[in-house]
C-alpha positions as CSV (number, residue, x, y, z in Angstrom):
1,M,-139.7,-11.7,28.4
2,T,-136.2,-12.6,28.0
3,L,-134.0,-13.8,30.8
4,T,-130.4,-12.5,31.1
5,S,-127.8,-14.0,33.0
6,S,-126.2,-11.6,35.8
7,P,-122.5,-11.7,36.6
8,R,-123.3,-12.0,40.4
9,L,-125.5,-15.3,39.6
10,A,-122.3,-16.8,37.6
11,R,-119.8,-16.3,40.4
12,P,-121.0,-18.9,42.6
13,L,-120.9,-21.5,39.8
14,D,-117.2,-20.7,39.4
15,A,-116.3,-21.2,43.2
16,P,-116.0,-24.8,43.0
17,A,-113.4,-24.6,40.2
18,R,-111.3,-21.8,42.2
19,T,-111.4,-23.8,45.0
20,D,-110.0,-26.6,43.4
21,A,-107.1,-24.6,41.8
22,H,-106.3,-23.2,45.2
23,R,-105.9,-26.6,46.7
24,A,-103.8,-27.9,43.9
25,A,-101.7,-24.8,44.3
26,R,-101.1,-25.3,48.0
27,R,-100.6,-28.9,47.3
28,R,-97.8,-28.1,45.0
29,A,-96.2,-25.7,47.2
30,A,-96.3,-28.1,50.1
31,L,-94.4,-30.7,47.9
32,H,-91.9,-28.2,46.4
33,W,-91.1,-27.0,50.5
34,V,-90.7,-30.7,51.5
35,A,-88.7,-31.4,48.5
36,V,-86.4,-28.3,49.0
37,H,-86.2,-28.9,52.8
38,T,-85.5,-32.5,52.4
39,T,-82.7,-32.0,50.0
40,A,-81.2,-29.3,52.5
41,I,-81.5,-31.4,55.5
42,A,-79.8,-34.4,53.4
43,A,-76.8,-32.1,52.6
44,A,-76.5,-30.8,56.0
45,L,-76.3,-34.2,57.4
46,F,-73.9,-35.2,54.9
47,F,-71.6,-32.6,55.9
48,L,-72.5,-32.8,59.9
49,L,-72.3,-36.4,60.3
50,P,-68.4,-37.0,60.1
51,F,-68.2,-34.0,63.0
52,V,-70.6,-35.9,64.9
53,F,-68.8,-39.1,64.7
54,V,-65.5,-37.2,65.6
55,F,-67.1,-36.0,68.7
56,L,-68.7,-39.1,70.0
57,T,-65.4,-40.9,69.6
58,S,-63.4,-38.3,71.3
59,V,-65.3,-38.9,74.4
60,M,-65.4,-42.8,74.3
61,S,-63.0,-45.1,76.4
62,D,-59.9,-46.5,75.1
63,R,-61.4,-49.7,74.8
64,Q,-64.7,-48.7,73.4
65,A,-63.2,-46.6,70.6
66,L,-61.7,-49.8,69.2
67,T,-65.2,-51.4,68.9
68,T,-68.1,-50.6,66.4
69,D,-70.3,-48.8,68.9
70,Y,-71.3,-45.3,67.8
71,W,-72.5,-44.1,71.2
72,P,-70.4,-43.8,74.1
73,Q,-71.1,-45.8,77.3
74,H,-69.5,-43.5,79.7
75,W,-68.6,-40.0,78.6
76,Q,-64.8,-39.4,78.9
77,W,-64.5,-35.7,79.1
78,G,-61.2,-36.1,80.4
79,N,-59.9,-37.1,77.0
80,Y,-59.6,-33.2,76.1
81,V,-57.7,-32.7,79.4
82,K,-55.2,-35.4,78.4
83,V,-54.7,-33.9,74.9
84,W,-54.3,-30.3,76.0
85,Q,-51.6,-31.5,78.6
86,T,-49.7,-33.6,76.2
87,P,-46.4,-32.2,76.1
88,G,-45.5,-29.7,73.4
89,F,-49.6,-29.3,72.5
90,L,-49.3,-25.8,74.0
91,T,-46.2,-25.0,72.1
92,W,-48.1,-25.9,68.8
93,W,-50.9,-24.1,69.4
94,R,-49.0,-21.1,70.1
95,N,-46.8,-21.5,67.1
96,T,-50.0,-21.9,64.6
97,L,-51.6,-19.0,66.5
98,V,-48.5,-16.7,65.7
99,Y,-48.1,-18.3,62.2
100,A,-51.8,-17.7,61.1
101,V,-52.2,-14.2,62.9
102,A,-48.8,-12.9,61.4
103,G,-49.4,-14.5,58.0
104,T,-52.8,-13.0,57.6
105,V,-51.9,-9.5,58.7
106,L,-49.0,-9.3,56.6
107,T,-50.5,-10.8,53.5
108,V,-53.6,-8.3,53.6
109,V,-51.4,-5.2,54.4
110,S,-48.9,-6.0,51.6
111,S,-51.3,-7.2,49.2
112,L,-54.1,-4.3,49.2
113,P,-51.7,-1.6,47.9
114,V,-50.8,-3.9,44.9
115,A,-54.4,-4.5,44.0
116,Y,-55.2,-0.9,44.5
117,A,-52.6,0.1,42.0
118,L,-53.7,-2.7,39.5
119,A,-57.3,-1.6,39.8
120,R,-56.9,2.2,39.7
121,F,-53.7,3.2,38.2
122,R,-53.0,3.7,34.5
123,F,-49.4,2.8,33.7
124,R,-47.5,0.9,30.9
125,G,-47.2,-3.0,31.6
126,R,-50.3,-3.0,34.2
127,N,-51.8,-5.9,32.1
128,L,-48.4,-7.6,31.9
129,A,-48.3,-7.3,35.9
130,L,-51.6,-8.5,35.8
131,M,-50.7,-11.6,34.0
132,A,-47.6,-12.2,36.2
133,V,-49.8,-12.2,39.1
134,I,-52.4,-14.8,37.6
135,S,-49.4,-16.9,36.8
136,M,-48.0,-17.0,40.3
137,M,-51.5,-18.3,41.1
138,M,-51.1,-21.2,38.8
139,L,-47.4,-22.0,40.0
140,P,-47.5,-24.8,42.5
141,P,-45.3,-24.4,45.6
142,Q,-43.7,-27.9,45.1
143,V,-42.1,-26.0,42.0
144,T,-39.9,-23.7,44.0
145,V,-39.5,-25.4,47.3
146,I,-36.1,-26.9,46.6
147,P,-34.4,-23.4,45.7
148,M,-36.3,-21.5,48.4
149,Y,-35.1,-24.2,51.1
150,L,-31.3,-23.7,50.0
151,F,-32.0,-20.0,50.1
152,W,-33.4,-20.2,53.9
153,A,-31.0,-22.9,54.8
154,K,-27.8,-22.0,53.4
155,Q,-28.2,-18.5,53.1
156,L,-30.2,-17.1,56.0
157,H,-29.9,-20.2,58.2
158,L,-33.5,-20.0,59.2
159,T,-34.6,-23.5,59.1
160,G,-36.2,-25.0,62.1
161,T,-38.1,-21.8,62.8
162,L,-41.6,-20.5,61.0
163,W,-39.6,-17.5,59.7
164,P,-39.3,-18.8,56.1
165,L,-43.2,-19.1,56.0
166,V,-44.0,-16.1,57.7
167,I,-41.5,-13.5,55.9
168,P,-42.8,-14.3,52.3
169,M,-46.1,-13.0,53.4
170,A,-44.9,-9.5,53.7
171,F,-44.5,-9.5,50.0
172,G,-48.0,-10.1,48.8
173,D,-49.9,-13.1,47.6
174,A,-51.1,-13.6,44.3
175,F,-54.5,-15.0,45.1
176,T,-55.1,-12.1,47.6
177,I,-54.2,-9.4,45.2
178,F,-56.3,-11.0,42.6
179,L,-59.4,-11.3,44.8
180,L,-58.9,-7.4,46.2
181,R,-58.6,-6.1,42.6
182,Q,-61.7,-7.9,41.4
183,F,-63.4,-6.0,44.4
184,L,-61.7,-2.6,43.9
185,L,-62.8,-2.7,40.3
186,T,-66.7,-2.7,41.5
187,I,-66.1,0.7,43.6
188,P,-67.0,3.7,41.3
189,R,-64.2,6.0,40.6
190,E,-66.1,9.0,41.9
191,Y,-65.3,8.3,45.4
192,T,-61.5,8.5,44.6
193,E,-61.6,11.4,42.1
194,A,-63.7,13.3,44.9
195,A,-60.9,12.5,47.4
196,R,-58.2,13.8,45.1
197,V,-60.5,17.0,44.5
198,D,-60.5,17.5,48.5
199,G,-56.8,17.1,48.4
200,C,-56.0,13.6,49.4
201,G,-53.2,11.7,48.2
202,E,-53.1,8.2,47.0
203,L,-52.3,6.8,50.3
204,R,-54.8,8.7,52.0
205,T,-57.4,8.0,49.5
206,L,-56.6,4.3,50.0
207,L,-56.8,4.4,53.8
208,R,-59.9,6.8,54.2
209,V,-62.1,6.1,51.1
210,I,-61.1,2.7,49.7
211,L,-60.5,0.5,52.8
212,P,-63.6,1.0,54.5
213,M,-65.5,0.5,51.4
214,A,-63.3,-2.8,50.9
215,R,-64.1,-4.5,54.3
216,P,-66.2,-7.3,53.0
217,A,-63.4,-8.5,50.5
218,I,-60.6,-7.8,53.1
219,A,-62.6,-10.1,55.6
220,A,-62.7,-12.6,52.9
221,V,-59.2,-12.8,51.9
222,A,-58.3,-12.6,55.7
223,L,-60.4,-15.6,56.4
224,F,-58.8,-17.6,53.4
225,Q,-55.4,-16.8,54.4
226,F,-56.1,-17.5,58.0
227,F,-57.5,-21.2,57.2
228,Y,-54.7,-21.8,55.1
229,C,-51.9,-21.0,57.6
230,W,-53.8,-22.8,60.6
231,N,-54.0,-25.8,58.2
232,D,-50.8,-25.6,56.5
233,Y,-48.8,-28.9,56.7
234,F,-46.7,-28.6,53.5
235,G,-44.7,-25.6,54.9
236,P,-43.9,-26.7,58.4
237,Q,-42.9,-30.0,57.3
238,I,-40.2,-28.5,55.1
239,Y,-38.9,-25.7,57.1
240,A,-39.6,-26.5,60.9
241,S,-39.6,-30.6,61.1
242,E,-36.1,-30.6,62.7
243,N,-37.1,-28.6,65.5
244,P,-40.1,-29.8,67.7
245,G,-40.3,-26.5,69.4
246,A,-41.5,-24.8,66.0
247,W,-44.1,-27.4,65.1
248,T,-47.7,-26.3,64.2
249,L,-50.8,-28.1,65.0
250,S,-51.3,-29.6,61.7
251,Y,-47.7,-31.1,61.8
252,G,-47.8,-31.8,65.7
253,L,-51.2,-33.9,65.1
254,E,-49.4,-36.2,62.9
255,S,-46.8,-37.0,65.5
256,F,-49.6,-37.2,68.2
257,K,-51.4,-39.6,66.0
258,G,-48.1,-41.8,65.9
259,A,-47.6,-41.9,69.5
260,H,-51.4,-42.8,69.9
261,H,-52.2,-44.9,67.1
262,T,-54.4,-47.0,69.2
263,N,-56.0,-44.3,71.1
264,W,-58.4,-43.3,68.6
265,N,-60.4,-41.2,71.4
266,L,-57.6,-39.2,71.9
267,T,-56.8,-38.7,68.2
268,M,-60.3,-37.6,67.6
269,A,-60.0,-35.3,70.9
270,A,-57.0,-33.7,69.5
271,T,-58.4,-33.2,65.8
272,L,-61.5,-31.6,67.4
273,L,-59.3,-29.3,69.4
274,I,-57.6,-28.2,66.3
275,M,-60.7,-27.7,64.4
276,A,-62.9,-25.9,67.0
277,P,-61.2,-22.6,66.4
278,V,-61.6,-22.3,62.4
279,I,-65.2,-23.5,62.9
280,V,-66.1,-20.9,65.7
281,L,-64.3,-18.1,63.4
282,F,-66.0,-19.1,60.3
283,F,-69.4,-19.1,62.2
284,F,-69.1,-15.6,63.3
285,A,-67.7,-14.3,60.3
286,Q,-69.5,-16.2,57.6
287,K,-71.9,-13.0,56.5
288,A,-68.8,-10.9,56.0
289,F,-67.2,-14.0,54.1
290,I,-69.8,-14.9,51.8
291,E,-70.6,-11.0,51.0
292,G,-66.8,-10.6,50.2
293,V,-66.7,-13.6,47.9
294,T,-69.7,-13.0,46.2
295,L,-68.6,-9.4,45.5
296,T,-65.1,-10.2,44.2
297,G,-66.4,-11.9,41.3
298,V,-68.9,-9.2,40.0
299,K,-66.9,-7.4,37.5
300,G,-63.3,-8.8,35.6
């Protein structure tokens, strides 16, 4: 009589091996989770701790801010009120808001048609025009600051105001044009061709078809421009330094720091009040910002 092994009898013998392999896999997955999240937490703390330090210092007293203490003994929320009531602070805030909003709107409105033409139109010299746009991205503003200052000061007499910073944005921005063009290249031509068949002109096609589809890229470049204008220090220093009524927050903070060089708590409170709007704006618009930045580099 011959004994044959049954598959059903062999399975229980393999169960311990499968159990050990399953435990090893779970252990590796747990170690991977710990490694990934530990790195992410460390990176988050690396970027978050400076903001925590600024906040804690901003609510300290004048004397404690000069010590090595890290935690406020008494929370001085009135420091923010003192900063807000500083003469000129509201004027700096208004000027910065006008500069950032007007500069963002003018840059996007003037750059979108240029990007659309470079992405969709076939004309002689298109590649040369694109190379000119890329070349302007490589040109630092310090190269042209002297002739531009002489032009605004001697010819138009607009120094001491923000007009020399706002008006040029109505003629487009090289970086914005390039990013918008990169995104518009990813939109299939069938959409624009269908719009032309329906009788739409180029302007109507841009406004009715391309503009709604390009919202992520427009949001990204708008945020880039808004952050640039909000944090701009070089431009207001060159054109508006002679008139305190035209100062922006970035330039006014330097004056505030000089007047309160021993009051680090007030300086930190002013810094936090200046950073807060852009942090809140990025927090609510980060999805559109990241999506737009990602899509603008899909196709060259």
